[in-house]
C-alpha positions as CSV (number, residue, x, y, z in Angstrom):
1,M,-0.4,-0.1,0.4
2,E,1.1,3.4,-0.9
3,P,2.3,5.6,2.4
4,I,-0.1,8.4,2.8
5,I,2.6,10.9,3.3
6,K,6.3,10.5,1.1
7,V,9.0,12.8,1.2
8,E,11.8,11.9,-1.2
9,N,15.0,13.9,-1.0
10,L,13.9,17.3,0.4
11,V,15.0,20.1,0.5
12,H,14.1,23.6,1.5
13,V,16.4,26.6,1.6
14,Y,14.5,29.5,3.4
15,P,15.2,33.2,1.6
16,G,18.5,34.3,3.4
17,G,20.0,31.0,2.2
18,V,19.4,29.0,5.4
19,K,19.0,25.4,4.2
20,A,16.8,23.8,6.9
21,L,16.2,20.4,5.4
22,K,18.8,18.7,3.4
23,G,17.4,15.4,1.7
24,V,15.2,13.9,3.9
25,N,13.1,11.4,2.9
26,L,10.0,9.7,5.0
27,A,7.2,7.3,4.7
28,V,4.2,7.2,7.0
29,R,1.9,5.0,6.4
30,Q,-2.3,5.6,6.9
31,G,-3.4,5.5,10.9
32,E,-0.4,5.2,11.8
33,V,1.2,8.0,14.7
34,V,4.5,9.3,14.3
35,A,6.6,11.6,17.3
36,I,9.1,14.2,15.4
37,L,11.5,14.7,17.6
38,G,14.6,17.3,17.4
39,Q,16.2,20.7,19.3
40,N,14.6,24.0,18.3
41,G,16.3,24.6,14.5
42,S,16.8,20.4,13.7
43,G,14.3,21.1,10.8
44,K,11.1,19.0,12.3
45,T,8.4,22.1,11.7
46,T,10.2,23.1,8.8
47,L,9.4,19.5,6.9
48,V,5.8,18.9,8.6
49,K,4.6,22.6,7.2
50,H,5.5,20.8,3.6
51,F,2.4,18.6,4.5
52,N,-0.1,21.1,3.9
53,G,1.2,23.1,1.9
54,L,2.2,26.5,4.1
55,L,6.0,25.9,2.7
56,R,7.1,24.5,-0.3
57,P,10.1,22.0,-1.6
58,T,13.1,24.5,-2.9
59,S,13.7,20.9,-4.2
60,G,12.5,16.9,-3.8
61,N,8.5,16.1,-3.6
62,V,6.4,16.0,-0.7
63,W,2.9,13.2,-1.2
64,V,0.3,13.4,0.5
65,K,-2.6,10.9,-0.3
66,G,-1.5,10.6,-3.7
67,M,-1.3,14.3,-4.1
68,N,2.0,15.9,-5.2
69,T,2.4,19.7,-2.9
70,R,3.9,21.2,-5.7
71,E,0.9,20.9,-7.9
72,V,-2.4,21.4,-5.4
73,S,-3.3,24.1,-3.1
74,I,-3.0,24.9,0.2
75,A,-7.1,24.6,0.4
76,R,-7.2,21.4,-1.0
77,L,-4.2,19.6,0.9
78,S,-6.3,21.1,4.1
79,R,-8.9,18.7,3.5
80,V,-6.8,15.8,4.0
81,V,-4.2,17.9,6.6
82,G,-5.5,19.3,9.8
83,Y,-2.7,21.5,11.4
84,V,-3.2,21.8,14.9
85,F,-0.3,24.9,16.1
86,Q,1.3,25.5,19.0
87,N,-0.2,28.5,19.9
88,P,-3.8,27.9,19.5
89,N,-4.2,31.9,19.7
90,H,-3.0,31.4,15.9
91,Q,-5.7,29.4,14.7
92,T,-9.0,31.2,17.2
93,F,-9.8,34.6,16.1
94,L,-13.5,34.3,15.9
95,P,-16.1,35.6,18.7
96,T,-17.4,32.5,19.8
97,V,-16.5,28.6,20.3
98,R,-19.4,27.4,17.8
99,D,-18.2,29.9,15.2
100,E,-14.6,28.4,15.5
101,L,-15.6,24.9,15.6
102,S,-18.1,25.1,12.1
103,F,-15.2,27.6,10.7
104,G,-13.3,25.1,8.9
105,C,-16.3,23.2,7.9
106,R,-17.8,26.4,5.8
107,N,-14.7,26.7,4.4
108,L,-15.0,23.2,3.0
109,K,-18.6,24.3,1.4
110,L,-20.6,21.4,3.5
111,P,-23.8,21.7,3.5
112,E,-25.5,23.6,6.8
113,Q,-26.5,20.4,8.0
114,E,-23.6,18.6,7.8
115,I,-21.9,21.6,9.7
116,K,-24.0,21.0,12.4
117,Q,-24.2,17.7,12.7
118,R,-20.3,17.7,12.7
119,V,-20.2,20.4,15.0
120,K,-22.5,18.5,17.4
121,E,-20.2,15.7,17.0
122,V,-17.4,17.4,18.8
123,V,-19.0,19.4,21.3
124,I,-20.4,15.9,22.8
125,R,-16.6,14.3,22.1
126,F,-14.5,17.1,23.6
127,N,-17.2,18.4,26.5
128,L,-17.4,21.7,25.1
129,K,-21.7,22.5,25.4
130,D,-21.1,24.8,28.0
131,K,-18.5,26.5,26.1
132,L,-20.2,27.4,23.0
133,E,-21.2,30.7,23.3
134,D,-17.6,31.8,25.0
135,N,-15.1,33.6,23.0
136,P,-12.1,31.6,23.4
137,Y,-9.9,34.3,24.3
138,D,-11.9,33.7,27.4
139,L,-10.6,30.5,27.9
140,N,-7.4,29.2,29.4
141,L,-4.6,27.8,27.2
142,S,-5.6,23.9,27.9
143,M,-8.9,24.9,27.2
144,R,-8.2,27.0,23.8
145,K,-6.2,23.9,22.8
146,T,-9.2,22.1,22.6
147,V,-11.1,24.4,21.0
148,A,-8.6,24.6,18.1
149,I,-8.4,20.4,18.6
150,A,-11.9,20.3,18.1
151,S,-12.1,22.2,15.2
152,I,-9.7,20.5,13.1
153,L,-11.6,17.5,13.9
154,A,-14.7,18.5,12.2
155,M,-13.1,19.0,9.5
156,R,-12.6,14.8,9.4
157,P,-9.0,15.3,8.0
158,A,-7.0,11.9,6.9
159,I,-3.7,13.2,8.9
160,I,-3.7,15.3,12.0
161,V,-0.4,17.1,12.5
162,L,0.0,18.0,16.5
163,D,2.5,21.1,17.2
164,E,3.9,20.8,20.7
165,P,0.4,19.3,22.0
166,T,1.5,19.0,26.0
167,T,2.6,22.6,26.3
168,G,0.8,24.6,28.6
169,Q,-1.6,21.3,29.7
170,D,-1.1,20.2,33.5
171,Y,-0.9,16.2,34.0
172,A,-4.7,15.6,33.8
173,G,-4.3,17.6,30.4
174,C,-1.5,15.8,29.1
175,Q,-3.3,12.2,30.1
176,Q,-6.2,13.4,28.2
177,L,-4.3,14.0,25.5
178,L,-2.9,10.4,25.2
179,K,-6.2,9.1,25.8
180,F,-7.5,11.3,22.3
181,I,-4.4,10.4,20.0
182,C,-4.8,6.7,20.8
183,E,-8.6,7.1,19.6
184,L,-7.4,8.6,16.8
185,E,-5.4,5.8,15.8
186,K,-8.1,3.4,16.5
187,E,-10.4,5.8,14.4
188,G,-7.4,5.0,11.7
189,H,-6.6,9.0,11.4
190,T,-2.3,9.1,10.7
191,V,-1.5,11.5,13.8
192,V,2.3,13.5,13.2
193,I,3.5,14.7,16.7
194,I,6.0,17.7,16.7
195,T,7.0,17.3,20.3
196,H,9.7,18.1,22.9
197,D,7.8,16.0,25.5
198,M,9.9,12.9,26.1
199,M,7.1,12.0,28.7
200,L,4.9,12.1,26.1
201,V,6.7,10.5,23.5
202,G,7.6,7.1,25.9
203,E,3.8,7.0,26.9
204,L,2.7,6.8,23.5
205,N,5.6,4.1,22.3
206,K,5.4,4.9,19.0
207,R,7.2,5.4,15.8
208,V,9.3,8.3,16.3
209,V,11.9,10.2,14.1
210,V,14.4,12.0,15.1
211,M,15.8,15.4,13.2
212,S,18.9,17.3,13.7
213,N,20.4,20.0,11.4
214,G,18.0,19.4,8.6
215,E,18.7,15.5,8.5
216,I,16.9,12.4,10.0
217,I,19.3,10.7,11.9
218,A,17.0,8.1,13.5
219,D,13.6,6.3,12.4
220,S,12.6,3.6,15.7
221,L,10.8,3.3,18.6
222,P,11.5,5.1,21.6
223,R,13.2,2.8,24.2
224,E,15.9,2.0,20.7
225,V,16.2,5.9,20.8
226,F,16.6,6.3,24.6
227,K,19.4,4.0,24.8
228,D,21.4,5.2,22.2
229,D,23.8,7.5,23.6
230,S,24.8,8.6,20.1
231,I,21.5,9.4,19.0
232,L,20.8,11.8,22.3
233,Q,24.0,13.4,21.8
234,R,23.3,14.4,18.2
235,S,20.4,15.4,18.7
236,G,20.7,17.3,22.0
237,L,17.7,15.4,23.8
238,L,17.2,13.8,27.4
239,P,15.7,10.7,27.5
240,P,12.3,10.7,30.4
241,Q,13.7,11.0,34.3
242,I,12.0,7.5,34.0
243,T,14.1,6.2,31.5
244,E,17.2,7.9,33.2
245,L,16.6,6.3,36.9
246,S,16.0,2.9,35.0
247,R,19.3,2.9,33.3
248,K,21.5,3.6,35.9
249,L,19.4,0.7,38.1
250,V,20.7,-2.2,34.9
251,P,23.5,-3.4,37.1
252,Y,20.8,-4.5,40.0
253,G,18.6,-6.2,37.2
254,I,16.4,-4.0,36.3
255,I,15.0,-3.5,33.1
256,D,16.8,-1.2,30.5
257,T,15.3,2.1,29.5
258,A,11.8,2.0,31.2
259,L,9.6,4.4,29.5
260,T,6.9,4.8,31.7
261,I,6.3,4.6,35.8
262,L,4.5,1.3,35.4
263,D,7.6,-0.2,33.2
264,L,10.1,0.6,36.3
265,Y,7.0,-0.8,39.2
266,A,6.9,-4.1,36.9
267,S,10.3,-4.8,36.7
268,I,11.2,-3.9,40.5
269,K,8.3,-5.6,41.5
270,E,9.8,-8.9,39.8
271,K,13.0,-8.7,41.2
272,V,11.9,-8.2,44.4
273,M,9.3,-11.4,44.1
């Protein structure tokens, strides 16, 4: 089966000559959850902005659901790729939550009854009934992010991009986000996550793509990445604290590279018992 996202020899040079991507190759399957990791300036956001046409290749090609992004409009790509920005203020600008939830669907020129049905679905899913007449800017950051995610989901894109989704979220909000991502995966959505949050990466335990200096330097599972000191050093990433602790306990027979507290607890319990 052809991947839903296919990147071939992608080079992107910004005005001024900054080469942000240096021949990137990547394939993402339908229904896959992928986290893209790297320090600021590594190229991860530049890469993902090619998926919905916000950026175009300097050379190389990007295909999204069979469409070469060089040849189609941002409007057409937005039907397939829903992008939730790190800062919800960059995509919330209407006077009420209700207006925000319906805005994307109206741009798709859907029938009014269909718009109402889709808004109703996301209102129920995200428990927004009591917020519909609120101004999004009167909500806290966590709730504004929820509104942004709900407005994108109402458009029913095949691919959902989440840019630093845990920023501004408390522990409960992060757990809710994890649950939401798992639900999207079960529903068949492709989810691409740009993140610095290694705890989220460990909890998800899905494919990770690590970038450094405009190149992909690793494409594996979190456990393999977090135990590879050369990758960590090149990327400047720090594994979750629980992973670092477990690695220090390896001489005592504890699991190498635990990803979560439950991982470590189970290993210690097995050793003690």
